[in-house]
C-alpha positions as CSV (number, residue, x, y, z in Angstrom):
1,M,-60.8,-60.2,3.3
2,L,-61.2,-58.8,6.9
3,L,-63.2,-61.5,8.6
4,L,-63.3,-60.8,12.3
5,A,-61.8,-57.7,14.3
6,A,-62.3,-57.2,18.0
7,T,-62.1,-54.1,20.1
8,T,-59.6,-54.0,22.7
9,P,-61.3,-53.7,26.1
10,G,-59.5,-51.2,28.8
11,Y,-57.9,-53.7,31.0
12,A,-54.4,-55.0,30.7
13,L,-52.9,-57.8,28.7
14,N,-55.6,-58.1,26.0
15,Y,-55.0,-58.0,22.5
16,T,-56.9,-58.1,19.2
17,I,-56.7,-60.5,16.4
18,S,-57.9,-59.8,13.0
19,F,-58.4,-62.6,10.8
20,T,-57.9,-62.6,6.9
21,A,-58.5,-65.7,4.4
22,S,-56.6,-66.1,1.1
23,G,-56.1,-69.4,-1.2
24,V,-58.8,-71.5,-2.7
25,T,-61.7,-69.6,-1.1
26,N,-62.3,-66.1,0.7
27,S,-65.1,-66.9,2.9
28,V,-65.1,-68.4,6.4
29,G,-68.0,-69.9,8.3
30,S,-66.6,-69.8,12.0
31,V,-63.1,-69.9,13.5
32,Q,-62.4,-72.1,16.3
33,V,-59.6,-71.2,18.8
34,Q,-58.0,-74.1,21.0
35,N,-55.5,-73.3,23.9
36,L,-53.6,-76.2,23.2
37,T,-51.9,-76.0,26.7
38,K,-55.1,-76.1,28.6
39,G,-57.4,-78.0,26.2
40,T,-60.1,-75.6,26.1
41,T,-61.6,-74.4,22.9
42,V,-64.1,-71.5,21.8
43,T,-65.9,-71.3,18.6
44,V,-66.2,-67.7,17.0
45,P,-69.1,-67.8,14.6
46,E,-69.1,-65.6,11.5
47,G,-69.5,-61.8,12.2
48,N,-68.6,-62.1,15.9
49,T,-65.6,-60.8,17.6
50,L,-62.7,-62.6,19.5
51,T,-61.1,-61.2,22.7
52,L,-57.8,-63.2,23.8
53,T,-57.8,-62.5,27.6
54,D,-54.7,-63.0,29.6
55,Q,-55.9,-65.4,32.4
56,A,-53.4,-64.2,35.2
57,T,-54.5,-60.5,35.4
58,A,-57.6,-59.9,33.2
59,V,-60.4,-60.7,35.6
60,D,-58.4,-59.1,38.7
61,E,-58.4,-55.9,36.7
62,L,-62.4,-55.8,35.9
63,K,-64.1,-53.8,38.6
64,V,-66.1,-55.5,40.9
65,N,-69.6,-54.3,41.0
66,N,-68.8,-51.6,38.5
67,A,-71.4,-48.6,38.2
68,G,-74.5,-49.6,37.0
69,I,-74.3,-53.4,38.1
70,R,-75.4,-54.9,41.4
71,I,-75.3,-58.2,42.4
72,S,-76.9,-59.8,45.9
73,Q,-76.4,-63.5,47.0
74,N,-78.4,-65.7,49.3
75,A,-75.6,-67.5,51.3
76,S,-77.6,-70.5,52.2
77,T,-78.8,-71.4,48.6
78,G,-76.2,-69.7,46.4
79,I,-78.9,-68.1,44.3
80,S,-78.0,-64.6,43.4
81,T,-79.8,-61.6,41.9
82,L,-78.4,-59.7,39.2
83,S,-79.5,-56.1,38.5
84,F,-78.4,-53.4,36.2
85,N,-80.0,-50.3,34.3
86,A,-80.5,-50.0,30.8
87,T,-81.1,-46.7,29.0
88,K,-82.6,-48.3,25.8
89,A,-85.5,-50.9,25.2
90,G,-84.2,-54.0,23.1
91,S,-82.3,-57.3,23.3
92,A,-79.2,-58.1,25.4
93,Q,-77.2,-61.1,26.5
94,V,-76.4,-61.7,30.0
95,A,-73.7,-64.5,30.1
96,A,-71.4,-66.1,32.8
97,Y,-67.8,-67.3,31.8
98,T,-65.4,-69.3,33.6
99,F,-61.6,-68.2,34.0
100,D,-60.5,-70.1,31.0
101,G,-62.9,-68.4,28.8
102,R,-65.6,-70.9,28.3
103,K,-69.2,-69.7,28.3
104,A,-70.9,-71.3,31.3
105,M,-74.1,-70.3,30.6
106,A,-76.2,-67.4,28.7
107,L,-79.5,-65.9,28.4
108,T,-80.7,-63.6,25.5
109,S,-83.4,-61.7,26.7
110,R,-85.4,-58.5,26.1
111,L,-84.7,-55.4,28.4
112,E,-86.8,-52.4,29.2
113,V,-85.5,-48.9,30.2
114,G,-84.9,-48.9,33.8
115,E,-83.7,-51.6,36.3
116,N,-83.6,-55.1,35.1
117,S,-83.1,-58.2,37.2
118,F,-82.0,-61.6,36.6
119,E,-81.6,-64.7,38.5
120,L,-78.3,-66.5,38.7
121,S,-77.7,-70.3,39.6
122,L,-74.3,-71.1,39.1
123,P,-71.9,-73.8,40.3
124,V,-69.5,-73.1,42.9
125,G,-66.3,-71.0,41.6
126,M,-65.2,-67.7,40.0
127,Y,-66.9,-66.3,36.9
128,V,-67.1,-63.2,34.8
129,L,-70.5,-61.9,34.3
130,R,-70.9,-59.9,31.2
131,V,-74.0,-58.1,30.0
132,S,-73.9,-56.7,26.6
133,G,-76.7,-54.6,24.5
134,A,-79.6,-52.3,25.1
135,G,-77.6,-49.2,25.7
136,C,-75.1,-50.8,28.0
137,T,-72.0,-53.2,28.4
138,Y,-71.1,-54.2,31.7
139,S,-68.4,-56.7,33.2
140,T,-67.7,-57.7,36.7
141,K,-65.9,-60.5,38.6
142,F,-68.5,-62.9,40.7
143,Q,-68.0,-65.8,42.9
144,S,-70.6,-68.2,43.2
145,L,-70.3,-69.7,47.0
146,A,-73.0,-72.3,47.2
147,N,-75.4,-73.9,44.7
148,T,-78.4,-76.2,46.1
149,G,-80.7,-75.5,43.2
150,T,-81.2,-78.9,41.1
151,L,-81.0,-76.6,37.6
152,A,-78.2,-74.1,36.7
153,G,-79.2,-71.1,34.6
154,I,-80.2,-67.9,34.4
155,K,-83.3,-66.5,34.2
156,F,-85.4,-62.9,33.8
157,L,-86.9,-61.8,37.1
158,S,-88.5,-58.1,36.5
159,N,-88.2,-54.8,35.0
160,K,-88.5,-51.7,37.3
161,K,-89.0,-48.6,35.2
162,A,-86.6,-45.7,37.0
163,E,-87.3,-42.0,37.1
164,V,-83.6,-41.1,37.4
165,L,-81.3,-43.9,36.2
166,A,-78.5,-45.0,38.9
167,S,-74.9,-44.1,37.7
168,Q,-74.0,-46.5,35.0
169,K,-71.3,-47.1,32.3
170,I,-72.6,-46.8,29.2
171,K,-71.0,-48.0,25.8
172,A,-72.1,-48.3,22.4
173,I,-74.0,-51.6,21.7
174,V,-71.3,-53.9,20.0
175,A,-71.7,-57.3,18.7
176,E,-71.2,-60.2,21.1
177,T,-67.7,-60.9,21.9
178,T,-66.2,-64.6,22.5
179,T,-63.5,-64.5,25.0
180,L,-60.9,-67.2,25.4
181,A,-58.3,-66.8,28.4
182,Y,-54.7,-67.8,28.1
183,A,-51.3,-67.4,30.2
184,T,-48.1,-66.3,29.0
185,G,-46.3,-69.4,27.2
186,D,-49.7,-71.0,26.1
187,Q,-50.0,-72.5,22.6
188,L,-52.9,-71.6,20.6
189,L,-54.3,-73.0,17.7
190,Y,-56.8,-71.2,15.2
191,T,-58.9,-73.3,12.8
192,A,-61.1,-71.9,10.1
193,T,-63.6,-73.7,7.9
194,S,-65.5,-72.6,4.6
195,G,-67.4,-75.5,3.2
196,G,-65.2,-78.3,2.4
197,Y,-62.0,-76.4,3.0
198,I,-60.0,-75.9,6.1
199,A,-57.1,-74.1,7.4
200,S,-55.0,-74.1,10.8
201,V,-52.6,-71.6,12.2
202,P,-50.8,-72.1,15.5
203,D,-49.8,-69.2,17.8
204,A,-48.1,-68.0,20.9
205,P,-50.0,-64.8,22.0
206,A,-47.6,-61.8,22.3
207,G,-49.5,-59.0,20.8
208,S,-52.1,-57.5,18.2
209,K,-51.7,-59.0,14.8
210,T,-53.3,-60.4,11.7
211,T,-53.7,-64.3,11.3
212,N,-53.9,-65.4,7.8
213,F,-55.7,-68.5,6.6
214,V,-54.6,-70.2,3.4
215,F,-57.4,-72.8,2.9
216,A,-57.0,-76.1,1.4
217,T,-58.9,-79.2,0.8
218,I,-57.4,-81.0,3.9
219,P,-56.3,-79.8,7.4
220,T,-53.0,-78.1,7.2
221,S,-50.8,-75.9,9.7
222,A,-48.3,-73.2,9.2
223,I,-44.9,-74.1,10.0
224,P,-42.7,-70.9,10.1
225,A,-39.7,-70.1,8.5
226,G,-36.5,-70.9,10.7
227,S,-33.0,-72.7,11.4
228,F,-32.3,-75.6,13.2
229,T,-30.0,-78.5,13.8
230,M,-30.9,-81.6,11.6
231,G,-29.7,-84.9,12.8
232,S,-29.0,-86.4,16.2
233,P,-26.1,-85.6,18.5
234,A,-23.6,-88.6,19.1
235,T,-24.9,-88.9,22.7
236,E,-28.5,-89.7,21.7
237,V,-29.3,-93.6,22.4
238,G,-30.2,-95.8,19.2
239,R,-28.8,-93.0,16.9
240,N,-27.7,-94.3,13.5
241,A,-24.4,-93.3,11.6
242,D,-26.4,-91.3,9.0
243,E,-27.8,-88.8,11.3
244,T,-24.9,-86.4,11.4
245,Q,-25.9,-83.0,12.5
246,H,-25.9,-80.0,10.3
247,T,-27.5,-76.6,10.1
248,V,-30.6,-76.3,8.1
249,T,-32.6,-73.3,7.2
250,L,-36.0,-73.4,6.0
251,T,-38.6,-70.8,4.4
252,A,-42.2,-71.1,5.6
253,F,-44.6,-73.8,4.4
254,R,-47.7,-75.7,5.4
255,L,-48.0,-79.4,6.3
256,S,-51.0,-81.5,6.5
257,K,-52.0,-81.8,10.1
258,Y,-52.7,-85.4,9.8
259,V,-51.4,-88.3,7.6
260,I,-53.7,-88.6,4.6
261,T,-56.4,-91.3,5.3
262,N,-58.0,-94.2,3.6
263,T,-61.2,-91.9,2.9
264,Q,-59.1,-88.8,1.4
265,Y,-57.0,-91.1,-0.7
266,A,-60.2,-93.3,-1.9
267,A,-62.0,-89.9,-3.2
268,F,-58.7,-89.1,-5.2
269,L,-58.7,-92.6,-6.6
270,N,-62.3,-92.5,-7.5
271,A,-62.2,-88.9,-9.0
272,K,-59.4,-90.2,-11.2
273,S,-61.2,-93.4,-12.3
274,I,-58.4,-95.6,-11.1
275,S,-59.3,-99.2,-11.7
276,S,-58.3,-102.4,-9.4
277,D,-54.7,-102.4,-11.0
278,G,-53.9,-99.1,-9.2
279,L,-52.5,-97.7,-12.5
280,Y,-52.9,-93.9,-13.5
281,A,-52.4,-93.3,-17.1
282,S,-51.7,-89.6,-16.6
283,A,-49.1,-90.2,-14.1
284,A,-45.7,-89.0,-14.2
285,N,-44.9,-92.9,-14.2
286,P,-48.0,-94.5,-15.7
287,V,-46.6,-98.1,-15.4
288,E,-46.3,-97.8,-11.6
289,P,-49.3,-98.6,-9.4
290,L,-50.5,-95.9,-7.1
291,I,-51.7,-98.4,-4.4
292,Y,-52.7,-102.0,-3.8
293,A,-55.9,-103.3,-2.2
294,T,-55.8,-104.6,1.3
295,S,-57.2,-108.2,2.7
296,G,-56.3,-110.9,5.1
297,N,-54.7,-110.2,8.3
298,Y,-53.8,-106.6,7.6
299,D,-57.1,-105.4,6.0
300,W,-56.9,-101.8,7.1
301,G,-56.6,-100.0,4.0
302,L,-58.6,-99.9,0.8
303,H,-61.0,-102.3,-1.4
304,Y,-61.7,-102.0,-4.9
305,V,-65.7,-103.0,-5.1
306,G,-67.5,-102.6,-8.3
307,T,-65.9,-99.4,-10.0
308,Q,-65.0,-97.8,-6.7
309,W,-62.4,-97.8,-4.0
310,I,-63.9,-97.8,-0.7
311,P,-61.9,-98.0,2.9
312,A,-62.1,-101.1,4.9
313,A,-64.7,-101.1,7.5
314,G,-63.7,-99.4,10.8
315,Y,-60.4,-97.6,9.1
316,E,-62.1,-94.9,7.3
317,N,-60.2,-92.4,9.3
318,A,-57.1,-94.5,9.5
319,P,-53.8,-93.8,7.4
320,V,-54.0,-95.0,3.8
321,I,-51.6,-98.1,3.4
322,Y,-50.0,-100.1,0.7
323,V,-49.6,-96.8,-1.3
324,T,-46.4,-96.5,-3.2
325,W,-44.1,-93.2,-3.4
326,Y,-45.5,-92.9,-6.8
327,G,-49.1,-92.9,-5.2
328,A,-48.3,-90.5,-2.4
329,T,-46.4,-88.1,-5.1
330,E,-49.6,-88.2,-7.5
331,Y,-52.0,-87.6,-4.7
332,A,-50.0,-84.4,-3.3
333,K,-50.1,-83.2,-6.8
334,Y,-53.8,-83.6,-7.0
335,I,-54.6,-81.4,-4.2
336,G,-51.8,-78.8,-5.2
337,G,-49.0,-79.8,-3.0
338,V,-45.8,-81.8,-2.9
339,L,-44.4,-84.4,-0.6
340,P,-42.1,-82.9,2.3
341,T,-38.6,-83.1,2.0
342,E,-36.7,-84.8,4.5
343,A,-35.6,-81.5,6.2
344,Q,-39.0,-80.1,6.3
345,W,-40.5,-83.4,7.8
346,E,-37.7,-83.4,10.8
347,Y,-38.2,-79.5,11.2
348,A,-42.0,-79.9,11.6
349,C,-41.8,-83.2,13.6
350,R,-39.4,-81.4,16.1
351,A,-41.5,-78.1,16.5
352,G,-38.6,-76.2,18.1
353,T,-37.5,-79.4,20.3
354,T,-34.0,-80.8,20.5
355,T,-34.8,-84.0,22.3
356,P,-35.2,-87.3,20.7
357,F,-39.3,-86.8,20.3
358,N,-41.1,-84.0,20.2
359,T,-42.7,-85.3,23.5
360,G,-39.3,-85.2,25.2
361,N,-36.7,-88.0,26.1
362,F,-39.2,-90.4,26.2
363,L,-42.2,-91.5,24.0
364,T,-45.1,-93.2,26.0
365,N,-48.0,-95.7,25.0
366,Q,-50.3,-92.6,25.8
367,Q,-48.4,-90.6,23.1
368,S,-47.8,-92.5,20.1
369,N,-48.7,-96.0,18.3
370,Y,-45.6,-98.2,18.3
371,N,-44.6,-101.3,19.7
372,W,-45.1,-100.7,23.3
373,A,-43.1,-103.4,24.5
374,H,-40.0,-101.6,23.4
375,A,-39.9,-98.2,25.1
376,Y,-37.0,-96.0,24.6
377,N,-34.0,-95.7,26.9
378,G,-35.5,-96.7,30.2
379,G,-39.0,-95.1,29.5
380,I,-41.9,-96.9,31.4
381,N,-45.1,-98.0,29.6
382,T,-48.4,-98.4,31.6
383,V,-49.5,-100.8,28.9
384,T,-46.9,-103.0,26.8
385,T,-49.3,-104.8,24.5
386,S,-49.7,-102.4,21.8
387,P,-52.7,-102.2,19.5
388,G,-51.1,-104.3,16.7
389,T,-52.8,-102.2,14.0
390,T,-53.1,-98.7,12.5
391,Q,-55.2,-96.3,14.7
392,S,-57.3,-93.2,13.3
393,V,-55.3,-90.2,12.8
394,G,-55.4,-87.9,15.6
395,T,-55.9,-90.5,18.5
396,Y,-53.0,-88.8,20.2
397,A,-52.1,-85.1,21.4
398,P,-50.7,-83.0,18.5
399,N,-47.1,-81.3,18.8
400,A,-46.3,-77.7,19.1
401,Y,-47.1,-77.2,15.4
402,G,-50.6,-78.7,15.4
403,L,-49.3,-81.8,13.8
404,Y,-50.6,-85.3,14.9
405,D,-48.8,-88.5,14.7
406,M,-45.2,-87.2,13.5
407,H,-44.1,-90.4,15.6
408,G,-45.5,-93.9,15.2
409,N,-48.6,-95.1,13.5
410,V,-47.2,-95.0,9.9
411,Y,-43.9,-94.3,8.5
412,Q,-44.4,-91.1,6.0
413,W,-42.7,-90.8,2.5
414,C,-40.4,-87.7,2.0
415,S,-39.7,-86.5,-1.5
416,D,-35.8,-86.9,-1.0
417,W,-33.7,-89.7,-2.2
418,Y,-31.8,-91.5,0.5
419,G,-28.2,-90.3,0.8
420,T,-25.3,-89.0,3.0
421,Y,-25.9,-86.0,4.9
422,P,-24.0,-83.0,4.1
423,T,-21.9,-81.2,6.8
424,A,-22.1,-77.6,5.5
425,V,-25.1,-75.5,6.2
426,Q,-27.8,-75.9,4.0
427,T,-31.2,-73.9,2.9
428,N,-34.2,-75.8,1.6
429,P,-32.3,-78.9,1.1
430,T,-34.1,-81.6,-1.3
431,G,-31.6,-84.4,-1.0
432,P,-29.7,-86.0,-3.9
433,V,-30.5,-85.5,-7.4
434,T,-30.9,-89.2,-7.9
435,G,-31.3,-92.2,-6.2
436,S,-32.7,-95.6,-5.6
437,F,-34.9,-95.5,-2.5
438,P,-36.8,-92.7,-1.2
439,V,-36.7,-91.6,2.4
440,I,-39.4,-92.8,5.0
441,R,-39.7,-90.9,8.4
442,G,-41.6,-91.5,11.6
443,G,-41.5,-94.9,12.5
444,G,-44.6,-97.3,12.5
445,W,-47.2,-99.0,14.6
446,C,-44.9,-102.2,14.8
447,Y,-41.6,-100.4,15.3
448,Y,-39.7,-99.9,18.4
449,A,-39.8,-96.5,20.1
450,Q,-36.2,-95.7,18.9
451,A,-37.0,-95.9,15.1
452,C,-40.0,-93.1,16.0
453,R,-37.3,-90.5,17.0
454,S,-37.2,-87.3,15.2
455,A,-34.0,-87.8,13.7
456,S,-34.3,-91.5,12.6
457,R,-33.9,-92.2,9.0
458,N,-35.3,-95.2,7.0
459,Y,-35.6,-95.8,3.3
460,I,-37.4,-98.4,0.7
461,G,-38.0,-98.4,-3.1
462,P,-40.4,-96.2,-4.6
463,D,-42.6,-99.1,-6.0
464,N,-42.6,-100.9,-2.6
465,S,-45.6,-100.2,-0.1
466,A,-46.5,-101.8,3.4
467,T,-49.0,-101.8,6.0
468,F,-46.7,-99.2,8.1
469,I,-46.1,-96.5,5.3
470,G,-48.4,-93.6,4.5
471,F,-47.6,-90.1,3.8
472,R,-48.6,-86.3,4.4
473,V,-48.5,-83.4,2.2
474,V,-46.7,-80.0,2.0
475,I,-48.6,-77.0,0.6
476,M,-46.5,-73.9,-0.1
477,P,-48.1,-70.4,1.4
């Protein structure tokens, strides 16, 4: 289903993205596009178009005061007058955009045939002005030199019917176009929603393409197929002997953007009528509890009240804890997924990096929830007293694949049994056929930074649980 398709303007280094949807739904209410590099975000409403504009060149390519649009500015007040001609009466939007693509302000007004004038009051800076509708589409670069007005805005001034219209650039009336600027190398993240479903796709702009959204009941990121070196080099500080490097090739998959939360897991338990003992009669292992209720000093998980599981107050969006490997596996199955393999987890965590962390050679207190008193290999933390508890998912910035909390907060269950790494090249490895201890990855809120390294491995019995173990889910395309 084609959702959005933008027409490509005539200036350089613009490109078009078409969105498609598949999976559990095929309708989309909106698409949010975030420039992770710059932290700017635009939302594209349903039925509108999206044009990605290269920040380095796009504005310079626009012709200042192009035919049909005129601007005069009062140097002392910064108040400007925008005038242009319309060949048709009707509705049009006048909008000002900052150079990073954010819409600073806009006004939808009725135009009449002839010259239409608007007053502009904008903060000091460079803008792109766009007029769209009523028989005309104009774009021009504009610099606001001063602004002594108390309110910023755009307002209609007048219409003057012209006997002979001035030279102008006339285009067909088009739907409103939302623009996001980027620079070469920027990482973009597209997030589409449809009712209770959501999907996210990371991208580095390179040309026209179709972006396919595969919807799930939890936010997911698309992890591209590829090869990487799994494990750590012998020179990596704090490495363990079980991190032998070897080459792994993986097919594409989707991974939940966040660790599964208390709220999400409670919804599963209640849907399956799991009682206070945590047992699930229809599970693959019906005698193994899925989860344990929390209380006392580590009351950050779920409570069983009456006939329902509910999150501890203040921890609704924190990782679910005291969940066993069996409980993590059953939740993954419930939403149509599986636990990640150890290889998938490390590949997704690294997101193309080869350093100890996906943040580089260090992991600071501003990047992860761990024991801040024990930084890694000479790294410096500005705060050394750590939170001492789990934090809400998404508290820190994501990696290049749009995944949050791959380092710290809670360890994450993997599907593999723990065992010695192979040395030969592997394709989609799943670990030993049998074992006693599933792998956990990522480190936790109470662990030193070195335990949070991308290559660090740990393991625990499948029937065990802890305040520092949670999980995320893989959903195959």
